[in-house]
N, C-alpha and C positions, 0 to 999 in steps of 0.2 A: 120268765117265759122264753126270752131269746136264747138264753144259755141252754135251756132244756131242748129247744129245737136243734141247736147245733150238735148237742151231744147225741140226740136221737138220730141225727144224720151221720153219726160216726166220727165227728170231728173232736179231736182231743184238745186239751187245754193249751199245749204249746202252739198249735196252729191257730187256735182262737186268739191267743195273746199276740202271736207274731203278726197276724193280719189285722189286729185291732178290731175284731168283729164285735158287734154290739146290738142294742135294741133301743128303739125310741118309744118311750112310754105312751100309753093310750090316753093321753091328756092333751087337749087341744093346743096348749102353749107351754107345756112343761119345759121342753127343750129351749125354746126362745127365752124364757125367764132365766133359766140356768146360764145360758150363753151371755145374756146381758149382765148377770151378776159376776161373770168371769171377766168382764171388761169389753165384750164385743158390742158394737153399736148396732142399732136396728137397721140402719141403712146398709151396712155390710151384710147382715143376715138376709135382707131382702134381695140385694144384688147378686148374691151367690145362690139364691133360691132355697135357702134353708128355712126361711120364714115367708109365709104368704100373708100379705096385709089386705084386708077387705073391709070397707066401711068402718074404719078406725079400730077394727079388731084384727088380732094376729093369730095365725094358725101355724103349727109345725107341719112342714111338707111331709115329713117321714113318720108322722104319728102312727103308733101301733104297727111298726115294721121292724124287721131285723135289718141291721145295717152292715153294709160292706163298704168300708172306706176305700177310696180310690187314691193311690199315691202317684206322684210324679217321679221322674227318674232319680231325683235326689232324696226321695222318701218322704216328701211333704204331702200331707193330705190336702187334696185340691177339690174333691167332690165325693159324693156318696151314691151308693146304689141301695135301694130299699125294697125288701120283699115282704108282701103281706102274708100273714098266717091264716087269714080268713078264707073261707071257701066261696064267698060271694063273688060270682062271675062278673058283677057290675063294676067291681073294683079291679084296677090294673094290678096284675100279679107283681110286676116289677115297676119301680119308679126310680128314675135317675135324676141327679142334679141337672138343672138347665145349664146351657153354655154361660160362661161368665168371664170376667177379666182374667181369672186364673185357671179356668177349665175349658179346654177345647176338646171335645170328644174325639174328633178325628186325629188328634195328635197324641192320644194317650192309649196305653195298653194296660189292662188290669194285670197287676202282678209284676210289672217290668222292674220295679225297684228291687224286689226280692229275687228276681230271676237273672238279672244282668250278669252277676259274677259267674253263676253256673252256666249260663249261655256261652260266655267266653271260654270257660274251662273245658266245656264239652264240645265247643265249636258247632253248636246246633241249638235251634230253638223249636220247641213244640208249640203249635198254635191250636187252642181250643176255643169253645164258644162262650162258656159261662163262668161265673165266679166260682161255683162249687167244683167245676172241673179242675180249675187251678188249685184250689185248696186240697182236694183229694190226691192229686198227683204230687203235690208238695209233701203231703203227709206220707205218701208211699216212697218218698226219697228222691223223686224226680223233680228237681227245682227249676230246670231250664224250660219253664212253660209260662205262657202268657195267654190272655184271652182278648178277643176283639169285641167282647160284650155284645154278641149277636149281630154285629154289622160286618159288611165286607171290609177287607183291609183297605186302608187309604194309603196314598203315596207317603204321607208323613209317618204313618205307623210302620210301613215297610222300611223306610230309612232309619227309623228308631231301632228296629231289629238288626238292620245291616250294620249298625255301629258296633255290634258285638259278634256277628257271624254272617257268613254267606249261605248258611245251610238252614233250611226251614222245613219241618214236617207238619202238615196240616192234618189234624185228626178229626174225623167225621164219625157221627153216631152210626151204629150198625144198620139202623133203619132210616138213615137220613135221606130225605127226598131232595135235599138242597145241594147235593154234590154237583149235578149237572148244571144247575142254575149258577153255581159259584165259579164255574170253569173260566169264564171270560175275565172275571176279576183277578184270577191268578196270573193272567198275562202281565199285570202290573208288577208282580213280584219278579217274573222272568226278566222284565224290562230293566230291572235294577241289577241284573247280572247274578241273581241268587239261584242256588240249586234247590229246587222245590220237589218235595216228596209228598205223597198222599197216603194216609193210613185209614182204612175202613175197619171199625171195630165189629165184633160179632153181632148178630141180630139182637135187637132189644137191649143193647148196651150203649152207654155213653161214657165219656172219660171219667166222670164222677163214679158211676156204679162199677165200672171195670177196675178202676184203681182201688176202690174200697174192697173189692172181692179178690184181688190178686196182690201178691207180694211184689216188691220192687223188682226183684230178679225176673219174676214171671212176666211183669209188665214190659221190661226192657227186652226180654226174649221175644215176646209177641211183636213188639215194634220192629225189632231187627229182622224178623222173619216175614213180616207182612207189609212193611212200607214199600211203596212203589214210586218210581220216578214219575213225575207229573205228566210229562209229554207222552211217555209210553202208556201210562194209565189212561190218559185222555184218548189216545189213539185206539186202544183196545175197547174202551167204553163206547165210543162213537161207532166203531166198526161193528160191534155187536148189535148196536141199534139199527145201523143201516142194512145189515144182513146182505141180501142179494139185490137190493135196489140200487141200480147204477147212478141215478140222480142223487140219491142220498149219499152215496159213496163219494161222488164228485164234490158235493158240498162239504162233507167231512174232511176231505183232503185239503180243500181251501182253508177250512177252519184250523186244521192242524198246522198247515204251513204259515198261517197268520200268527199262531203262537210262536213258532220257531223264528219268525222274522223279527220279533221284538228282542230276541236274545242278542246282547251286544257283542259277544265273542264269536268271531267267524268260525274258529275251530269247533266250538261247541255246536254251532248251527250245522256244520258239516257232519258231525257225529250223529245228530238227530235225524238229518236227512237220510243217512245210511240206514239207521235203525228203522225209521218209518217206511222207507222204501221196501224193506223186507216184510214188515208187518202188513202193509197195504197192498203188497204184490204189484208195485208200480215202479217203473224205471226211475232211477235217481235223477236223470236228466230232466224228466217231466216235473219232478218236485223242485229242482233248482230253477227251472224256467218260471214256475209260479212264484217261488221265493223271490227271485230277482225282480219280477214284475211288481210285487208288493213293496219291496225295499225301494225300487226306483220311484214308484208313485209317492212314497212317503217323503223321499228327499226332494222330489220335484215340487212338492207343496211348500217346502221351506222357502223363505224369502232369501234369495241369493245375496241380497245387499246387506243382510244383517251381519255385523261384525262383533267380535268379542268386545266387551266394554273396555274403554281405554282406562289407564290408571288415572285415578282422580286425585287432584291436589287437595290435601286436607287443609282445614283452617289453621292459620299459624298458631292459634291457641293450643292446638294439640302438640305442638313442638316443645313441650315442657316435660321435665322429669316427674315421674310419678312412681311410687313404689308399687301401686296396683298395676300400672302398665308394665313394669319390670317383671312382676310375677306372672302376668298374662303371657309374656314372651317366654319366660322360663317354663311355664306349663306347656307351651307349644314345642319348645326344645325337647323336653322330656317325652312328650307324645311322639315326636318324630323319631327319637332314639328307640323307644319301645316298639313302635309299629314298623319302622323301616331300617332299624339299626344295621341289619345284615345285607341290605339291598346295595348293589353296586351303584356308586354315584358317578365315578369317572375313572379312567385309567391314567397312570402317570409313569414316569421313569424314575427308578430308584437311583442311588448314588453310583451303581455299577452300570447304569444304562439299561437295566432290565425292566420290562413292563411290570407294573404292579397295580392291583385293583384297590381303589380307595372306596370304602363303604361309607354309608351315611353316618354311622356312629364314629368312625375314625375321623371323618372330616369335621364333624361338630365338636368332638372332644379336642381335636387338635386346635381348632379356632379358639375355643374357650381357654385352653391352656396357654397358647401362644400370646394371647392378649391379656393374660393374667386376670381373667374375669372371675368373680366370686359370686355364686348364686345366692340370692337373698333368702328365698324360701328354704327352710331347713329340710323339709321332706324331699323337695326336688333335688336339693344338694346331696342328700343321702343316696338317692337313686343314681344320680350322676356319678358320684364317687364309686359306687358299687359297680356300675357298668364299666367305668374306666379301669377299675381293678381287674375285672374279668378280661378286658381287652388287652391289658398288659400281659396277663397270664395266657393269652391266646385261647381263651375259653369262649365259645360262641353261645350267646343267650338271646332269647327273644321275648315277646310279650308274655308267653305262657310261663316263663320263669318268674315274672313279676306277679302274674295272676295267682300263682301258687306260692307266693312268698310267705314265709312264716310271720312276717310283720304285717298285721292286718291293715295298718294304715297304708302300706305300700300296695298290698293286694287289692284293696278297695279303690285306691287311686288308679291302679292299672286297669281295672274294670271300667272306670269312668272314662279313661283316656282312649280306650279302644274305640276307634271311630271308623266309619265307612271310608273306603278308598275313594268313594265318589263324593264324599261330603266336603264342602268348603270349610277350610279352617277359619277360626274366628278372626285371625289377623287379616286374611284376604277378604272376608266379608266386610270388615271395618273399612277397607280401602276400595270397596266396590269393584273388586277384580274378579272376572269370571275365570274359573279354572275347571277343566274337564274332570280330572281326577288328581288327587294329591300325588300318587306314585308317578304319574306321567310327568308331573311338573316339579319333582323334587329338586332338580338342578336349578330351578328358578326360586322356588319357595324357600329352601334352606338358606342360601346366601342372603335373601331378603330379611329373613327372621334374625339371622346372626348379625347382620348389619344394623337392623333396628335395635337389637339388644345392645350392641356396642354403643349405639347412639344414646340409649338410656343411661348406660354407665358413664359416658362422657358428660352428659347433662348433670348427672349426680356429682361428678368430680368438679364440674364448673360451679355448681351451686355451693359445694363445700369450699372451693377456692375463694369464691366471692365472700363467704362468711368469714373466712380466715383473713382475707384482705381488709375487711372492715375492722377487725380486731387490731391488725397491724397498724392501720391508719390511726385508730384511736390511741394506740400506744406510741405513735410516731416512730415505729421501728422501720427505718429506711431500708436496711438490708433485707428484712423480711418482706417488705412491700415489693421491692424489685424482684425478688425470687418468685413471689406469688403472681406478680404481673406477667413474668416470663412464662410461668406455668399456664396461666389463663390464656395467653396468646397461642401457645402450642396446642392446648386442648381445643381452642376455637378453630384453628387451622385444620385439625384432625376431623372436627365435626363437619366443617364445610366440605372436606373431601368425601366424607361418608354420604352427605346429602347428594353430592354429584354422582356417587356410585349408584344411587337410587334414582337416577334420571331427574335430578332437581326436585324430586317429590318430597314434600315435607313428611317426616316420619314420626312415629309415636314418640 
């Protein structure tokens, strides 16, 4: 029955299989019994909302519904959406998994796992409302699309998109009455420094029906010709509504300026002020006056005594070698090279006294080579060596080079590593350190990570030396013991120096 429904809706088998679409039988506990036979316990099924227990009886939550599995960023199924095929209006048309230990609706976007690589490659994300909107657009060849599942975008969802692009186009149904109602929520997207566009489909069309009735090229052409910048779209929409009413016009000006005020980039704000001044037929200075008033009020409300968190001293037990810790740091190193490799880190003098620019990639690769450090993870090492080879040949490459890499392991990793310039790195989160943006703090972040990585390598060498020393002691090899003791002392001194470089902070 479920397969027939999907095929009637125009979905072909590759899409059905890709998104793992299915159907839950119309038997009260068929799914629960099958899950228990597969090794799942009843407590887990209850806690994730798959099974409902009542008076010692169990029921399948999604009984007699077609199923849309919801995947997290890594592709793991963490929840389900179920749609009834009945016409009974007393039954909810859609039913979703409840919040659980593994599923938080506000932090998930439907289709993000299947879209993340395409979002990075196209440097754009399309946002739609429902499951079938995503499926139809994927089937039409547009894979950089996700759904908010009928809710307004949350800050966590926005940050999730921002990991892969700064550009988002929100697609609305042609007869959508919710456009105006959603305008305020879009300010949250602007606040993250993202470029937002709005696309209205033709009357009586939604992304599902429009994608089903148009080819990929027709769909892309329509998008390119009709998507509008959000701030300009909002200005024209509200202006049309205000017409010649001066009070309404004054209110819309405040509304528009409020949206502009949340944009973090000063230059971008200035561009919008200029554009809106022309559209609203009002002096730029008047808009700036209102803008400055809003911004001043916002900053005035901040607690002036709040300071960035101080570096926190970790527990001494963290100061041990771990292969996992080493690979976490290697992942950070590769992420920094991919995301910021061509960014200028500082200027220096060359041998002839001329100024030369040192990029992030040059600095990191130089530090790794100079200290003769060998990456543990084979995939990270392969990427590092490839970047180094291009650097030697003076060929400039960036994240897009790796996103489009013929080696799928590298291209998939590149998509995972592309993160928001406003997102805290895992290393800094572990140390409870507040950082405004990664790019702003590269000259602090990178030396920290490199020093932490050196520390891991030294601890590995210390551990190896200790083991060799035990063997030498057992064999009573005096010469070997003296040699190893001297090596251990030298490594220990180097380790102490590294700790001092980090402000006496215990490192990973």
